[in-house]
N, C-alpha and C positions, 0 to 999 in steps of 0.2 A: 369678584366679591363685591356685594351689592354697598352701595350707600346711602345713610339715612338723613333727610333732612326734617328736622322735628321743629315745630311751631307750637310755642305755647300762649294763651292767651286767657283774658277773664271778661266775658261778656259784662255789660253795664248792666248793672241790676236794672233801670227802667226800660232796658231794651231786650230784656229776656224773652219776652213773648214774641219779639220778631223773630229771634234767634233759629226757631226750630223750621218755620217755614222757609228762611232763607237756605238752611241747612238742604231742605226737601229740595229745593228749585236747584241747589248746587248737584245733588245726588242725580236728579233728573237729566241735569244739561250735561253732566259725565257719563251717562247712561245711553243718551241719546246723540252725544258726539264722541263715539268711542276712539275715531280715528284722531282726534285732538288729543287724548290723552295716550296715545300708542306710545309703548316704550316705559311708561310708569308701571313698574313691577307691582306697585300696591298701594293703597293709600287706607288710613285707619286712622278714626278720631274716638278719642277715650275723654272721659271726665272723669278728674281727680275729686273722689268723695270724700277723703280722708287726709289731712297731713297738709304740711306746708300752707299751701292756698287753695282751699277748699272750694271747689266750684271751678278749678280751671280746666281748660281745655287743653288736651295734647293731638296735636295732627302729626301724623308719621306718613310721609311721602318716601317710597323708596325706589332708587333708580338703580341702574345697573353700575353707573361710575358718575364720576363728577362732570365729564364733558356730556354725558347723557344728560343730566340734571340740567346743564344750561341750555342745551338744544330745547329740551323736552319742555322746559319752564317757559322758556323765550317764545314758543309756538303757543303754549296753553292761556299766558297772561298779555300775547297781542290778541287775540281773539274778542272781538266787541261783545259777545254775550259774558264771558268769562270777566273782561273788565268791567261792565255792568255789576255783576255779583260780586268782585273783590272791592269796589266801591262802597257798596251796600254792607259789607260785610267788617270792611274798617269804621264804619259808621256807628256798630254795634258794639267795638272791641273797647276796653280801659286801654289809649295808647301805651301807658307805662307798663302795662302788664305784658305786651307783644314780646315775641322773642323768635328768633330762628338761629337755629346751630344746624350742623352738620356732623353726624356722627358716621364711625366706619366701624366695622367688625375689628375684634381682637382675638377673640378665641373660638 
């Protein structure tokens, strides 16, 4: 049974133009370094258009188990290229809007 790591955040208004190029850099890095992301079942990004906080981004990282998530995330986020992308990403995000939650399926 999979578990989902759900991250939500809002990009700072003055940083919106920088978000898409960084997202594209991440997507290219993810594709070019597939072995780094081995074990990650899926990754999706959504943008909330209406309700609660319009413009909020929702990332869904899917793993087989909590143990796999810990192992895979450690490998991904200790990588120098991903560290660089992570630092740049967090400079674009309104800190008070960032949250990370772990969900598991019920039915």
